[in-house]
LUMLUM-62810 format. One line per 3 residues: number of its first residue (from 0); for each residue x, y, z of C-alpha. Coordinates in nm, 3 decimals. Example, Ala and Ser with C-alpha at 12.3 -4.5 7.8 and 13.67 -1.06 7.14 Angstrom:
BEGIN
0 = 1.230:-0.450:0.780  1.367:-0.106:0.714
//
This chain:
BEGIN
0 = 3.481:1.691:0.385  3.236:1.706:0.729  3.377:1.864:1.020
3 = 3.224:1.796:1.361  3.140:2.089:1.569  3.378:2.068:1.843
6 = 3.108:2.182:2.123  2.927:1.813:2.020  2.981:1.504:2.176
9 = 2.851:1.140:2.020  2.635:0.920:2.257  2.824:0.583:2.310
12 = 3.081:0.393:2.353  3.249:0.499:1.972  3.214:0.867:2.035
15 = 3.589:0.930:2.074  3.717:0.643:1.794  3.456:0.841:1.528
18 = 3.593:1.118:1.620  3.900:1.020:1.547  3.835:0.864:1.194
21 = 3.610:1.164:1.101  3.957:1.411:1.173  4.217:1.187:0.968
24 = 3.924:1.085:0.644  3.985:1.471:0.631  4.368:1.524:0.665
27 = 4.327:1.228:0.428  4.135:1.425:0.160  4.281:1.762:0.228
30 = 4.624:1.652:0.135  4.515:1.417:-0.160  4.350:1.758:-0.323
33 = 4.694:1.942:-0.300  4.891:1.657:-0.464  4.614:1.644:-0.748
36 = 4.799:1.747:-1.109  4.763:2.089:-1.222  4.594:1.967:-1.528
39 = 4.306:1.825:-1.307  4.207:2.188:-1.214  4.125:2.344:-1.574
42 = 3.806:2.178:-1.606  3.657:2.357:-1.260  3.838:2.710:-1.400
45 = 3.643:2.626:-1.739  3.291:2.590:-1.535  3.371:2.929:-1.352
48 = 3.375:3.116:-1.649  3.037:3.037:-1.779  2.783:3.324:-1.821
51 = 2.479:3.140:-1.675  2.648:2.983:-1.332  2.671:3.282:-1.047
54 = 3.011:3.384:-0.951  3.199:3.447:-0.628  3.043:3.144:-0.459
57 = 3.336:3.014:-0.267  3.322:2.617:-0.248  3.304:2.520:0.167
60 = 3.225:2.220:0.335  2.915:2.078:0.541  2.935:2.122:0.858
63 = 2.788:1.856:1.116  2.653:1.983:1.378  2.474:1.753:1.576
66 = 2.347:1.389:1.553  2.215:1.135:1.857  2.448:0.834:1.708
69 = 2.650:0.813:1.431  2.852:0.467:1.272  3.042:0.367:1.000
72 = 3.213:0.092:0.791  3.543:0.142:0.696  3.608:-0.170:0.586
75 = 3.270:-0.173:0.313  3.183:0.198:0.268  3.490:0.346:0.395
78 = 3.346:0.723:0.248  3.034:0.670:0.390  2.878:0.800:0.758
81 = 2.559:0.666:0.898  2.393:0.972:1.127  2.117:0.832:1.344
84 = 1.857:1.058:1.552  1.789:1.470:1.526  2.041:1.553:1.264
87 = 2.102:1.876:1.231  2.400:1.994:0.929  2.467:2.311:0.790
90 = 2.615:2.488:0.468  2.697:2.830:0.453  2.393:3.028:0.587
93 = 2.178:2.697:0.500  2.074:2.464:0.812  1.899:2.112:0.738
96 = 1.759:1.894:0.945  1.641:1.508:0.967  1.589:1.196:1.147
99 = 1.902:0.990:0.958  2.118:1.044:0.707  2.404:0.923:0.487
102 = 2.726:1.132:0.469  2.939:1.077:0.150  3.275:1.254:0.257
105 = 3.440:1.246:-0.085  3.147:1.398:-0.256  3.075:1.642:0.015
108 = 2.695:1.544:-0.012  2.454:1.327:0.215  2.116:1.195:0.202
111 = 1.871:1.310:0.444  1.543:1.094:0.543  1.238:1.123:0.754
114 = 1.144:1.483:0.912  1.374:1.651:0.648  1.358:2.053:0.685
117 = 1.579:2.357:0.533  1.612:2.653:0.703  1.764:2.962:0.580
120 = 1.723:3.293:0.816  1.369:3.304:0.885  1.263:3.355:0.548
123 = 1.329:3.011:0.348  1.184:2.691:0.485  1.178:2.389:0.310
126 = 1.021:2.043:0.409  1.020:1.675:0.216  1.057:1.320:0.349
129 = 1.354:1.284:0.144  1.657:1.499:0.044  1.990:1.496:-0.122
132 = 2.182:1.726:-0.115  2.536:1.836:-0.357  2.766:2.034:-0.141
135 = 2.974:2.121:-0.486  2.678:2.198:-0.694  2.475:2.343:-0.395
138 = 2.195:2.172:-0.546  1.920:1.983:-0.296  1.713:1.732:-0.427
141 = 1.384:1.662:-0.186  1.093:1.422:-0.261  0.765:1.318:-0.164
144 = 0.558:1.545:0.060  0.796:1.831:-0.013  0.694:2.184:0.104
147 = 0.882:2.510:0.038  0.756:2.845:0.276  0.895:3.177:0.137
150 = 0.730:3.471:0.346  0.373:3.480:0.225  0.388:3.182:-0.045
153 = 0.375:2.827:0.002  0.509:2.570:-0.297  0.339:2.196:-0.260
156 = 0.488:1.945:-0.474  0.641:1.549:-0.448  0.942:1.630:-0.652
159 = 1.135:1.992:-0.587  1.526:2.087:-0.664  1.626:2.373:-0.542
162 = 1.971:2.553:-0.681  2.104:2.761:-0.360  2.383:2.897:-0.620
165 = 2.078:3.041:-0.815  1.805:3.075:-0.530  1.574:2.874:-0.756
168 = 1.373:2.622:-0.652  1.159:2.345:-0.930  0.944:2.111:-0.979
171 = 0.921:1.862:-1.275  0.586:1.607:-1.188  0.352:1.838:-1.069
174 = 0.278:2.126:-0.805  0.089:2.424:-0.629  0.199:2.712:-0.579
177 = -0.007:2.933:-0.318  -0.045:3.306:-0.205  -0.237:3.557:-0.006
180 = -0.434:3.624:-0.373  -0.438:3.295:-0.569  -0.296:2.917:-0.599
183 = -0.137:2.795:-0.899  -0.082:2.486:-1.026  0.083:2.339:-1.320
186 = 0.271:2.006:-1.447  0.638:2.214:-1.481  0.728:2.530:-1.270
189 = 1.053:2.729:-1.107  0.982:2.991:-0.821  1.297:3.242:-0.703
192 = 1.272:3.343:-0.325  1.474:3.610:-0.421  1.269:3.778:-0.694
195 = 0.904:3.676:-0.593  0.866:3.568:-0.943  0.754:3.208:-1.096
198 = 0.749:3.054:-1.405  0.469:2.796:-1.522  0.430:2.561:-1.838
201 = 0.185:2.300:-1.898  -0.146:2.262:-1.808  -0.133:2.580:-1.544
204 = -0.472:2.714:-1.384  -0.442:2.985:-1.177  -0.759:3.018:-0.892
207 = -0.857:3.331:-0.789  -1.203:3.377:-0.551  -1.306:3.616:-0.894
210 = -1.177:3.426:-1.186  -1.024:3.098:-1.334  -0.679:3.200:-1.531
213 = -0.577:2.875:-1.753  -0.291:2.894:-1.945  -0.008:2.668:-2.156
216 = 0.295:2.911:-2.031  0.262:3.188:-1.725  0.489:3.449:-1.526
219 = 0.369:3.506:-1.224  0.500:3.773:-0.962  0.387:3.652:-0.551
222 = 0.528:4.081:-0.470  0.284:4.198:-0.719  0.046:3.934:-0.793
225 = 0.088:4.005:-1.154  0.045:3.750:-1.423  0.215:3.764:-1.748
228 = 0.057:3.516:-2.005  0.335:3.379:-2.222  0.115:3.146:-2.444
231 = -0.263:3.038:-2.504  -0.464:3.158:-2.202  -0.780:3.210:-2.088
234 = -0.933:3.430:-1.819  -1.330:3.308:-1.725  -1.546:3.488:-1.448
237 = -1.914:3.494:-1.400  -1.924:3.816:-1.648  -1.666:3.784:-1.912
240 = -1.417:3.558:-2.091  -1.084:3.652:-2.187  -0.863:3.498:-2.430
243 = -0.496:3.584:-2.497  -0.186:3.464:-2.608  0.073:3.772:-2.458
246 = -0.037:4.006:-2.197  -0.027:4.103:-1.825  -0.292:4.028:-1.547
249 = -0.289:4.202:-1.252  -0.512:3.953:-1.021  -0.547:4.232:-0.731
252 = -0.669:4.501:-0.930  -0.823:4.316:-1.216  -0.655:4.542:-1.442
255 = -0.551:4.347:-1.764  -0.289:4.499:-2.105  -0.329:4.217:-2.378
258 = -0.172:4.212:-2.727  -0.184:3.977:-3.029  -0.524:3.993:-3.118
261 = -0.653:3.934:-2.759  -1.014:3.867:-2.691  -1.277:4.019:-2.418
264 = -1.627:3.840:-2.412  -1.890:3.942:-2.209  -2.285:3.872:-2.282
267 = -2.290:3.803:-2.616  -2.029:4.082:-2.715  -1.694:4.022:-2.882
270 = -1.432:4.299:-2.854  -1.102:4.179:-3.035  -0.794:4.434:-3.087
273 = -0.415:4.396:-3.213  -0.383:4.571:-2.809  -0.685:4.547:-2.538
276 = -0.699:4.714:-2.206  -0.900:4.601:-1.931  -1.026:4.685:-1.600
279 = -1.246:4.420:-1.460  -1.365:4.608:-1.113  -1.410:4.919:-1.334
282 = -1.586:4.744:-1.609  -1.494:4.882:-1.905  -1.218:4.790:-2.185
285 = -1.025:4.944:-2.453  -0.922:4.832:-2.793  -0.635:4.964:-3.015
288 = -0.594:4.871:-3.396  -0.807:4.712:-3.617  -1.029:4.668:-3.340
291 = -1.401:4.441:-3.382  -1.689:4.459:-3.149  -1.906:4.219:-3.182
294 = -2.275:4.180:-3.064  -2.367:3.837:-3.176  -2.739:3.845:-2.993
297 = -2.870:4.163:-3.172  -2.640:4.100:-3.477  -2.418:4.422:-3.521
300 = -2.063:4.493:-3.538  -1.843:4.780:-3.469  -1.482:4.801:-3.593
303 = -1.226:5.088:-3.593  -0.857:5.160:-3.444  -0.983:5.249:-3.156
306 = -1.309:5.115:-2.924  -1.413:5.174:-2.602  -1.681:4.952:-2.384
309 = -1.866:5.021:-2.051  -1.985:4.654:-1.987  -2.155:4.828:-1.667
312 = -2.334:5.061:-1.842  -2.347:4.897:-2.176  -2.186:5.188:-2.335
315 = -1.932:5.187:-2.627  -1.760:5.409:-2.838  -1.510:5.389:-3.168
318 = -1.336:5.596:-3.387  -1.035:5.624:-3.662  -1.214:5.446:-3.964
321 = -1.487:5.377:-3.739  -1.740:5.155:-3.887  -2.093:5.002:-3.750
324 = -2.209:4.665:-3.970  -2.609:4.535:-3.940  -2.562:4.207:-4.039
327 = -2.952:4.121:-3.910  -3.081:4.052:-4.220  -2.941:3.908:-4.548
330 = -2.737:4.237:-4.705  -2.510:4.384:-4.477  -2.533:4.742:-4.426
333 = -2.193:4.911:-4.366  -2.209:5.289:-4.181  -1.916:5.557:-4.116
336 = -1.850:5.795:-3.942  -1.586:6.026:-3.777  -1.691:5.883:-3.430
339 = -1.942:5.645:-3.337  -2.103:5.640:-2.976  -2.388:5.373:-2.817
342 = -2.576:5.477:-2.474  -2.806:5.208:-2.294  -3.049:5.382:-2.057
345 = -3.258:5.248:-1.771  -3.029:4.900:-1.725  -3.198:4.649:-1.549
348 = -3.579:4.797:-1.593  -3.835:4.669:-1.852  -3.771:5.019:-2.011
351 = -3.444:4.955:-2.142  -3.338:5.119:-2.482  -3.043:5.227:-2.636
354 = -2.960:5.490:-2.824  -2.675:5.464:-3.113  -2.508:5.835:-3.243
357 = -2.287:5.882:-3.549  -2.087:6.198:-3.627  -1.954:6.338:-3.849
360 = -2.010:6.246:-4.211  -2.164:5.992:-4.219  -2.149:5.751:-4.524
363 = -2.372:5.415:-4.535  -2.368:5.159:-4.801  -2.582:4.812:-4.846
366 = -2.651:4.658:-5.220  -2.971:4.802:-5.175  -2.930:5.112:-5.004
369 = -2.699:5.422:-4.967  -2.692:5.717:-4.760  -2.466:6.025:-4.639
372 = -2.581:6.309:-4.360  -2.360:6.490:-4.111  -2.512:6.305:-3.831
375 = -2.784:6.023:-3.696  -2.906:5.902:-3.413  -3.085:5.539:-3.409
378 = -3.298:5.490:-3.082  -3.375:5.167:-3.017  -3.666:5.266:-2.791
381 = -3.911:5.358:-3.111  -3.662:5.219:-3.336  -3.593:5.548:-3.523
384 = -3.283:5.649:-3.686  -3.305:5.994:-3.772  -3.028:6.207:-4.053
387 = -2.953:6.526:-3.962  -2.798:6.789:-4.202  -2.835:6.772:-4.598
390 = -2.914:6.398:-4.542  -3.005:6.180:-4.867  -3.114:5.861:-4.939
393 = -3.089:5.630:-5.251  -3.192:5.346:-5.348  -3.131:5.173:-5.678
396 = -3.207:5.463:-5.923  -3.416:5.657:-5.682  -3.292:5.979:-5.426
399 = -3.458:6.116:-5.138  -3.394:6.382:-4.969  -3.485:6.693:-4.729
402 = -3.343:6.916:-4.453  -3.414:6.582:-4.182  -3.496:6.216:-4.277
405 = -3.677:5.976:-4.024  -3.639:5.635:-4.091  -3.871:5.386:-3.852
408 = -3.756:5.013:-3.863  -3.957:4.670:-3.780  -3.727:4.420:-3.686
411 = -3.455:4.541:-3.890  -3.641:4.619:-4.191  -3.781:4.963:-4.276
414 = -4.141:5.006:-4.175  -4.213:5.387:-4.266  -3.994:5.676:-4.335
417 = -4.067:6.047:-4.292  -3.904:6.325:-4.515  -3.948:6.655:-4.353
420 = -3.866:7.010:-4.496  -3.747:7.076:-4.848  -3.827:6.688:-4.938
423 = -3.774:6.624:-5.288  -3.781:6.244:-5.401  -3.615:6.218:-5.797
426 = -3.600:5.877:-5.981  -3.351:5.860:-6.300  -3.519:5.724:-6.617
429 = -3.172:5.776:-6.817  -2.905:6.057:-6.842  -3.155:6.349:-6.883
432 = -3.450:6.243:-6.807  -3.612:6.258:-6.446  -3.902:6.142:-6.254
435 = -3.932:6.416:-5.982  -4.178:6.490:-5.660  -4.131:6.769:-5.414
438 = -4.330:6.928:-5.109  -4.296:7.047:-4.752  -4.274:6.629:-4.654
441 = -4.288:6.304:-4.778  -4.372:5.934:-4.606  -4.294:5.669:-4.754
444 = -4.466:5.328:-4.621  -4.309:5.027:-4.678  -4.363:4.633:-4.699
447 = -4.090:4.345:-4.732  -3.853:4.601:-4.765  -4.032:4.783:-5.096
450 = -4.198:5.107:-5.086  -4.584:5.041:-5.121  -4.703:5.364:-5.094
453 = -4.609:5.740:-5.103  -4.758:6.064:-4.957  -4.633:6.418:-5.041
456 = -4.762:6.648:-4.848  -4.766:7.024:-4.887  -4.719:7.235:-5.193
459 = -4.629:6.986:-5.412  -4.480:6.978:-5.800  -4.417:6.706:-6.008
462 = -4.228:6.632:-6.277  -4.343:6.300:-6.424  -4.302:6.063:-6.755
465 = -4.563:5.815:-6.805  -4.449:5.498:-6.965  -4.570:5.178:-7.211
468 = -4.562:4.827:-7.153  -4.260:4.818:-7.330  -4.068:5.082:-7.079
471 = -4.073:5.397:-7.352  -4.157:5.727:-7.216  -4.480:5.869:-7.391
474 = -4.429:6.265:-7.296  -4.363:6.470:-6.990  -4.638:6.552:-6.724
477 = -4.610:6.897:-6.515  -4.857:6.891:-6.238  -4.916:7.090:-5.885
480 = -5.134:7.018:-5.590  -5.154:7.041:-5.195  -5.161:6.639:-5.168
483 = -5.024:6.381:-5.370  -5.082:6.007:-5.295  -4.845:5.746:-5.522
486 = -4.904:5.360:-5.509  -4.645:5.122:-5.599  -4.570:4.758:-5.684
489 = -4.268:4.576:-5.776  -4.095:4.928:-5.749  -4.325:5.029:-6.033
492 = -4.591:5.334:-6.038  -4.945:5.154:-6.035  -5.174:5.458:-5.950
495 = -5.116:5.876:-5.819  -5.401:6.073:-5.674  -5.399:6.422:-5.633
498 = -5.605:6.649:-5.381  -5.709:6.856:-5.520  -5.739:6.739:-5.818
501 = -5.480:6.835:-6.118  -5.496:6.815:-6.441  -5.189:6.908:-6.516
504 = -4.981:6.910:-6.854  -4.833:6.665:-7.087  -4.576:6.712:-7.312
507 = -4.470:6.514:-7.580  -4.141:6.405:-7.564  -4.005:6.626:-7.899
510 = -4.218:6.918:-7.727  -4.069:6.916:-7.393  -3.972:7.334:-7.277
513 = -3.630:7.275:-7.124  -3.689:7.517:-6.850  -4.017:7.250:-6.745
516 = -3.745:6.965:-6.736  -3.660:7.022:-6.412  -3.811:7.139:-6.066
519 = -3.697:7.450:-5.909  -3.538:7.231:-5.644  -3.420:6.961:-5.834
522 = -3.034:6.816:-5.731  -2.921:6.478:-5.868  -2.610:6.385:-5.600
525 = -2.471:6.087:-5.712  -2.129:6.252:-5.753  -2.162:6.183:-5.382
528 = -2.337:5.830:-5.355  -2.149:5.561:-5.204  -2.024:5.352:-5.448
531 = -1.948:5.013:-5.190  -1.819:4.958:-4.871  -1.506:5.060:-4.894
534 = -1.612:5.393:-5.012  -1.761:5.468:-4.758  -1.436:5.596:-4.604
537 = -1.407:5.884:-4.906  -1.599:6.165:-4.751  -1.738:6.362:-5.092
540 = -1.949:6.710:-4.965  -2.159:6.904:-5.180  -2.066:7.165:-5.433
543 = -2.080:7.497:-5.328  -2.410:7.659:-5.358  -2.643:7.290:-5.342
546 = -2.647:7.207:-4.963  -2.996:7.288:-4.828  -3.098:7.620:-4.609
549 = -3.274:7.498:-4.341  -3.628:7.669:-4.328  -3.709:7.842:-4.038
552 = -4.073:7.951:-3.913  -4.192:8.251:-3.763  -4.520:8.359:-3.601
555 = -4.607:8.756:-3.627  -4.840:8.956:-3.455  -5.207:9.019:-3.533
558 = -5.393:8.741:-3.740  -5.223:8.379:-3.724  -5.009:8.373:-4.055
561 = -4.659:8.140:-4.103  -4.388:8.318:-4.285  -4.142:8.083:-4.409
564 = -3.790:8.234:-4.472  -3.502:8.035:-4.632  -3.177:8.075:-4.409
//
């Protein structure tokens, strides 16, 4: 089946004899093919019907174009031809070169040895030390020091099979693929010069100057430089670490679209979501559905159905069932709002601080503290949490409220709290009796998480039920003063000091006037109080007419007078 080019002549005394033998063998082989019975052709017809095989490929002979010497042993190996020196062969558009070759004419195949080279046009070049080529299946098997070059892509391995019908090369004993951007290694891999797509399996490693990607299964395009993740994969750089089992990563732009609960880790912060988008150059990530952003350094966490994090500016945002969780102390605090926002300021300086905002419909819950308000701000600069617009705080049986509440923290525990304007604290004794104190402002000081001293300042009104040692209420005391100092221990009142001193009125329990039992500003908002960490999603506003009317201070001309109006 091998045809000798008419322009070529063998060197040596056997050149005419060898040419005659080749022609005779070719004629005999063709005659034998024509005389084969019809049923012998059926398997070939079935193979053509296989859907995965390319169609329209006519089987042709491998042409011998040149060799310095040729020899054959008609008795020992009548179907084998030995070619030596500058061997050149062609099969359709593929040219093949080597130092020596064995030609198997009956099977239309050959073995090539030393300095093997395959060329197809000016785009595909394959090199190796050994080649077995089957002209019927058009599969080339190259071994030892194999190199495939396709424009900007180079593949290195010791064992490569190249299928000309599929235009596909694959290795199975370790290999390396390189282009301008990346170097990929794996135990098994394949590369298509036509589509520029490659597939890698087992111990896959993609090395880029900016990161390293390791995987179990990976697809890669040398055209787009996009890696498609198909199995457990890690992308590690100096700045962060990405784990994903499914997604795509653009190795040039640094953009990733990741699925199946992928994880982005950056300096102790871990972002997880059903799907993630990450832009390495711009330095931001977005997570969608069942999102969790965990800060293991500061021991807090953001959750929601959408989360955004800017690692360069260290800003974050969470919406759609957004929850901030503080687990820095034994009892975790859960806070929900329509939107949670964190901004960082004075980065890379000693004056770094962060500000977290929650708005709107804020609800928070922990075992010993609950709260609601319209919005709040926490600033790490002064460790102050400020609650705005109808803020209320509950601690066991106590309720605190005012126009504005400021809580100052010290190492994640409450240091002191400041309730500004229309301040009111209520303690429930039973279903109808409440200790009540109102004033312009309240300052509460804490130690080890418990209130130890409470100062009520300005227009102080008191309704208080003294108790016996067995907690039996003696009566109801009403008082009025300008300044009240209360001292507590183990959450029980130890002493009350009024300035100026007020004698007040003590009513026996069976002689309490109904109109004296509640202060003018008394309110008990247990119906809006969060009951558990799931209840923070259920917003319940105050009943009509119970919202605080914000005070407005106006200074009029003439003698200095302050008039307080109620909006």
